[in-house]
Every structure is written in structure tokens, then in C-alpha cells.
C-alpha positions in Angstrom: 5.9 21.9 -17.6 2.7 23.2 -19.0 -0.7 23.6 -17.3 -3.5 26.0 -18.0 -4.2 28.8 -15.7 -7.5 27.3 -14.8 -5.8 24.0 -13.7 -6.8 20.5 -14.5 -10.3 20.0 -15.9 -11.4 16.7 -14.4 -14.6 16.7 -16.4 -12.9 16.9 -19.8 -12.4 13.9 -22.1 -10.3 11.4 -20.1 -7.8 11.0 -23.0 -7.3 14.8 -23.1 -7.0 14.8 -19.3 -4.2 12.2 -19.7 -2.4 14.5 -22.1 -2.7 17.3 -19.5 -1.2 15.1 -16.8 1.7 14.1 -19.1 2.4 17.7 -19.8 3.2 18.3 -16.1 6.6 16.6 -15.8 6.8 14.4 -12.8 10.0 12.4 -12.9 10.5 10.6 -9.5 11.5 13.2 -6.9 9.8 16.0 -8.8 6.1 15.2 -8.3 5.2 18.3 -6.4 3.8 20.3 -9.4 1.5 17.4 -10.4 0.5 16.7 -6.8 -0.4 20.4 -6.4 -2.6 20.4 -9.5 -4.4 17.2 -8.5 -4.9 18.3 -4.9 -6.4 21.6 -6.1 -8.8 19.8 -8.5 -9.9 17.3 -5.9 -10.5 19.8 -3.2 -13.0 21.6 -5.5 -15.2 18.4 -5.4 -17.5 18.7 -2.5 -18.3 15.0 -2.2 -14.7 14.0 -1.3 -12.6 14.5 1.8 -9.0 15.1 0.8 -5.7 14.6 2.7 -2.2 15.3 1.4 1.0 13.8 2.8 4.1 15.1 1.0 3.4 14.6 -2.7 0.8 11.8 -2.0 -3.0 12.4 -1.8 -5.9 10.4 -0.5 -9.4 11.4 -1.5 -12.4 9.5 -0.1 -16.2 9.3 -0.4 -18.0 8.8 2.9 -21.4 7.3 2.0 -21.5 4.5 4.5 -21.7 1.9 1.7 -21.5 -1.8 2.6 -18.2 -2.0 0.8 -15.1 0.2 0.3 -12.7 -0.1 -2.6 -9.3 1.6 -3.3 -8.3 2.9 -6.7 -4.6 3.7 -6.6 -2.0 5.0 -9.0 1.5 6.6 -8.8 2.3 10.1 -10.1 5.9 9.7 -10.9 7.6 8.6 -14.1 11.1 7.4 -15.0 13.4 10.0 -16.4 12.7 11.5 -19.9 14.3 9.7 -22.9 17.4 11.3 -24.3 17.6 9.7 -27.7 17.0 12.2 -30.6 13.5 11.9 -32.0 12.0 10.2 -29.0 8.2 10.7 -28.7 7.8 9.3 -25.2 8.8 12.5 -23.6 7.2 15.8 -22.4 5.2 17.6 -23.6 2.8 15.0 -25.0 1.8 14.7 -28.7 -1.1 13.0 -30.6 -1.0 11.0 -33.8 -4.1 9.2 -35.2 -5.8 8.8 -31.9 -2.7 7.7 -30.1 -1.1 9.8 -27.3 2.6 9.8 -26.9 4.6 11.0 -23.9 6.4 10.0 -20.8 4.0 8.3 -18.5 1.3 7.7 -21.2 1.1 4.0 -20.1 3.0 4.1 -16.8 0.7 5.4 -15.6 -0.9 8.7 -16.3 -3.6 7.1 -18.3 -4.6 5.2 -15.2 -4.3 8.3 -13.0 -6.6 10.2 -15.5 -9.2 7.4 -15.1 -9.0 7.8 -11.3 -9.5 11.5 -11.5 -12.4 11.3 -14.0 -14.2 8.8 -11.7 -13.5 11.0 -8.7 -15.1 14.0 -10.4 -18.1 12.2 -12.0 -19.2 9.7 -9.3 -20.6 11.6 -6.4 -22.6 8.6 -5.3 -21.0 5.3 -6.4 -22.5 2.1 -5.2 -19.3 1.4 -3.2 -17.4 3.9 -1.2 -14.2 4.7 -3.0 -10.7 5.7 -1.7 -8.6 7.3 -4.4 -4.9 7.1 -3.7 -2.3 9.1 -5.7 1.3 8.6 -4.6 4.9 9.6 -5.3 8.2 7.7 -5.6 7.0 4.4 -7.1 9.8 4.2 -9.8 12.6 4.3 -7.3 13.8 2.2 -4.3 11.1 0.9 -2.0 12.3 2.8 1.0 11.1 6.1 -0.7 7.6 4.8 -1.7 4.9 7.3 -1.2 2.4 4.5 -0.8 4.6 3.0 1.9 4.6 6.4 3.7 0.8 6.6 3.5 0.6 3.1 5.1 2.8 4.2 7.9 1.2 7.6 8.5 -2.5 7.0 7.6 -3.2 3.4 7.8 -6.8 4.0 9.0 -7.6 5.8 5.7 -6.5 2.8 3.7 -8.9 0.3 5.1 -10.8 -1.4 2.3 -12.4 -4.6 1.1 -10.7 -4.6 -2.3 -8.1 -2.5 -4.2 -7.4 -1.9 -7.9 -4.0 -0.6 -9.0 -4.4 1.1 -12.4 -1.1 0.0 -13.8 -1.1 -0.8 -17.5 -2.6 -4.2 -18.3 -4.1 -3.6 -21.7 -7.5 -3.5 -20.1 -7.3 -7.0 -18.7 -7.5 -7.9 -15.0 -4.1 -9.1 -13.8 -4.3 -10.8 -10.4 -1.6 -10.6 -7.7 2.0 -10.4 -8.7 5.3 -12.2 -8.5 7.7 -11.4 -5.8 11.2 -10.2 -6.4 14.5 -11.1 -4.8 18.0 -9.7 -5.4 21.1 -11.4 -4.3 24.9 -11.3 -4.8 26.9 -14.5 -5.3 30.6 -13.9 -4.9 33.8 -15.7 -5.4 37.3 -15.1 -3.9 40.6 -15.7 -5.6 44.2 -14.6 -5.2 45.6 -11.5 -6.9 48.7 -11.9 -9.1 50.4 -10.2 -12.1 48.6 -11.4 -15.2 52.0 -12.3 -16.7 52.4 -14.8 -13.9 48.8 -15.9 -13.7 49.8 -19.3 -12.2 50.7 -17.5 -9.0 47.1 -16.4 -8.5 43.6 -17.7 -8.5 41.1 -16.1 -10.9 37.9 -15.2 -9.1 36.1 -14.3 -12.3 36.8 -17.7 -13.8 35.5 -19.2 -10.6 32.2 -17.4 -11.1 31.7 -19.3 -14.3 30.1 -22.1 -12.4 27.5 -19.7 -10.9 26.6 -18.6 -14.5 26.4 -22.2 -15.7 24.0 -23.2 -12.9 21.8 -20.1 -13.6 21.9 -20.8 -17.4 20.9 -24.4 -16.9 18.1 -23.6 -14.4 14.6 -24.3 -15.7 12.2 -21.7 -14.3 9.0 -23.1 -12.9 5.4 -22.1 -13.7 3.4 -22.2 -10.5 -0.4 -22.2 -10.3 -1.7 -20.0 -7.5 -5.5 -19.6 -7.0 -6.1 -20.6 -10.6 -3.5 -18.4 -12.3 -0.2 -19.6 -13.7 2.8 -17.5 -12.6 5.9 -18.0 -14.6 9.1 -17.5 -12.6 12.5 -16.3 -13.8 16.0 -16.5 -12.2 18.8 -14.6 -13.9 22.2 -13.0 -13.6 21.6 -9.3 -14.2 25.1 -7.9 -13.6 28.7 -9.2 -13.0 31.7 -7.2 -11.8 35.1 -7.9 -10.4 38.8 -7.2 -11.0 41.0 -4.2 -10.3 43.2 -3.6 -13.4 43.9 -5.0 -16.9 47.1 -6.7 -15.7 46.0 -8.1 -12.4 44.4 -11.5 -11.9 41.1 -10.7 -10.1 40.8 -11.8 -6.5 37.1 -11.0 -6.2 34.0 -11.3 -8.4 30.3 -10.7 -7.8 27.3 -12.0 -9.8 24.1 -10.0 -9.1 21.0 -12.1 -9.4 17.3 -11.4 -9.7 14.7 -14.0 -8.9 11.1 -13.3 -9.8 9.2 -15.9 -7.7 5.5 -17.0 -7.6 3.3 -15.7 -4.8 3.1 -19.1 -3.2 6.6 -18.4 -1.8 7.8 -15.9 0.9 11.0 -14.0 0.3 12.7 -16.4 2.8 11.4 -19.4 0.7 12.8 -17.8 -2.4 16.2 -17.1 -0.8 16.4 -20.7 0.4 15.7 -21.9 -3.1 18.5 -19.9 -4.6 20.9 -20.8 -1.9 20.3 -24.5 -2.6 20.9 -24.0 -6.3 24.1 -22.1 -5.6 25.4 -24.4 -2.8 29.1 -23.9 -2.3 29.1 -20.2 -3.1 28.8 -17.2 -0.8 25.3 -15.7 -1.3 24.0 -12.4 0.2 20.5 -11.2 0.0 20.4 -7.5 -0.9 16.7 -6.7 -1.5 13.4 -8.5 -1.5 9.7 -7.8 -1.9 6.9 -10.3 -1.4 4.5 -11.1 -4.1 0.7 -11.1 -3.8 -1.8 -13.9 -4.3 -4.5 -12.9 -6.7 -7.4 -13.0 -4.2 -9.9 -13.4 -7.1 -12.2 -15.5 -4.8 -13.1 -12.3 -2.8 -16.7 -11.3 -3.7 -15.6 -7.7 -4.8 -12.9 -9.1 -7.0 -15.2 -11.7 -8.5 -17.8 -9.0 -9.3 -15.1 -6.8 -10.9 -13.8 -9.6 -13.1 -17.4 -10.3 -14.3 -17.8 -6.6 -15.0 -14.7 -6.5 -17.1 -15.7 -9.6 -19.0 -12.3 -11.0 -19.9 -10.5 -13.9 -18.2 -8.0 -12.6 -15.6 -4.2 -13.2 -16.1 -1.3 -13.3 -13.7 1.0 -10.3 -13.2 4.6 -11.4 -13.7 6.2 -8.2 -12.6 6.1 -6.8 -9.0 3.6 -4.0 -8.4 2.2 -2.3 -5.4 -0.7 -4.7 -5.2 1.8 -6.6 -2.9 1.6 -3.7 -0.4 -2.2 -4.0 -0.3 -1.9 -7.7 0.0 0.3 -7.2 3.1 -2.5 -5.1 4.6 -5.0 -8.0 4.0 -6.7 -6.2 1.1 -7.2 -8.4 -2.0 -5.9 -6.4 -5.0 -5.6 -6.6 -8.8 -3.9 -4.6 -11.5 -6.2 -3.1 -14.2 -5.4 -0.1 -16.4 -5.1 1.2 -19.9 -2.1 0.7 -22.1 0.5 -2.0 -22.9 2.9 -2.6 -20.1 5.6 -3.5 -22.6 5.6 0.2 -23.7 6.3 1.5 -20.2 9.7 3.3 -19.9 10.3 3.1 -23.6 11.4 6.0 -25.9 8.1 5.9 -27.7 5.7 5.3 -24.8 2.2 5.7 -25.9 -1.5 4.8 -25.3 -4.6 5.0 -27.5 -7.4 7.3 -26.5 -9.8 4.3 -27.0 -7.9 2.3 -24.4 -8.2 5.0 -21.7 -11.9 5.6 -22.4 -12.6 1.8 -22.4 -10.9 1.5 -19.0 -12.9 4.4 -17.6 -16.2 2.9 -18.9 -15.5 -0.5 -17.3 -14.8 1.0 -13.9 -17.7 3.4 -14.1 -20.1 0.5 -14.9 -18.8 -1.5 -12.0 -19.0 1.4 -9.5 -22.5 2.3 -10.5 -24.1 -1.2 -10.7 
């Protein structure tokens, strides 16, 4: 971990601020040092009220504007790469105006934009709630945003929310939901030399795989955006030894479903497809409709100037949607680079994102 003795400079160039954030390692579960630095920097700004809960921070303007918006981002990253020569690690590095390091796209560039706006906009035209939270890259039960919702719901009331996840500078509305299930088969164990005495549960699972292979995922239009679904086997396991006919097999399945469905709707859909097999739901998270018809969302889309797109992956916009807050994803960097060994973002992308949000919040 590296950080200057004077702490984070929120008034520095936003790309350099991103590098400083990357240099404070914050793999999930180890966000405290970064949260400390951000809290200290925010508390030095007289125009914000600041609250900390664990390693999550809420900072708010209180100008009695007609509208309040949330700008949110998570502080944690996935673990550092281990492959030799990986550049998406810590500390950060620069090459030809491109910043490399863990979290460059997911999502310290977005967090740097939040901090730059918090420092530079003492009187935005909308009241702003800046939310920085921990434990996004792990199981939902640990989510720092979820904890903030439980403990400080009143501080998260807003008309509109923007999650600064990487979108290449394009507004991505809503998100698909995600559902995880296990489909299992039961056989009869026997010595593999006398296989006819048993029933092979792994062979029986072949029909599950065939149905999933032949399934044609739908594209569903929701509020004008086309959400492409996907339904896939993601893991299979079974058997006990190399000379035993397996008596049990499990196919793990992930269904990314359009936000017109609830998790229960999605589960019913998969159960129908896999009729005849035992299916157990293990995890689910609802999607979020785009909400682009809300006036604040429409104004923001106009300010960005590019046609909005759907978000195929699940993000925390779904948590805001559950609170009745329309939310979109908008941030610097290519989401396809997130979690990769050469994770990187251009300085230009970070600066462009900051300029768009500053224009919107001052118009």
C-alpha cells in the first residue's frame, strides 16, 4: 500500500487521483485503509456531512434543492492477479496515457470521479449523496451497500441514482437479474467393473445438459431497451472414486434473466425447462428496470448525449430499484477489462466521465 503523508488530494487531476486510489490495495475484506483515506479527505470538505458505517461512507450536500441524486461506487476489488508480468495489479503504472492496475476499471476510476465531484461542487444544482461502500465483489450477504440500506435508509432517499460502474462512458439502464440453481440426478453405486449392477447418475445428467444446450435465450424489450438473457450450466460435479459408478450428480446453472421477470418467475421458467429433474434454487437477485422515463434520468441521458444501452450483468442498481429509486450505470472504462490480468483505463475516459457529470450537476 502506498499513500502520501498528506493523504488523498481530491483536487488533483482525476486520472492521477485514480492512480492514488489503486495504490491503496483494497481487495474485498481489506477496504479499511482506503475507507480511512477517503473519510479523512471528505471530512475536510466543509460543504458535506459525512457518516461512516464499517468501511462504507455516505457524504451529502444539504442545499434543499428540489431534487436529490445518489452517486455510488464500491471500494473493493477482486484479488490481485498472480500471473507473472500482470499489469492489472498494485501499485499502478502508466503507459501512453493509459493507467494499469487492479480496480482501474472496476471501479476506482468511477470512485475517483465521485471524489472529484464531491470536492469541486460545493453548490450543485441538485443535492448529491455520495456513497462509497465495501464488499461488492463477494456474496450479497456481506454487501456494504446492503448494510447501509439496513442501518441508514433515511440517508439514501433520492430521486435518481447513478452507479459509476464501467460502461465506456455510455448510460446503461437497469440490469438483468441473476438466478443460481442446482439440478441433480440420483443413480445407484456399483463397482465400475460391474457397471450393469448400478445406475450412472452422471450419464443421467446428460439430458440436463442437452436441454440447456438446445435452449434458445430470449431477448426481451423492457422500457425500450433490449435485454439479452442467458441460461447456462456453469459447473458439474459428482462421483466418489475412479472405480465406482456414481450415484449422484449435480449440474450448477446460472440464469441471467431480463428485468421484466421476478426471481420467482425466472425459477418457474427453469423448472419448466428441466421438468422431471430435481431442481433447487441456491441464490437469486432481482434485476432492475431502466427507469429512463424518470425526468432526472431523461435529463442525464440528454446530458451524456449517447443512446442508452441495457446492462446485461447484475449490478447494485438493482438495490436502488428495490428502494424505488430509478438507477443507471455510468462510468469510465471497458467492463470487459474488469478483473483481468491487464486491467486498465485511459486518462481521457476518466476525465470525460467527470466532465459529463459535472455539466449535468451544474446545469
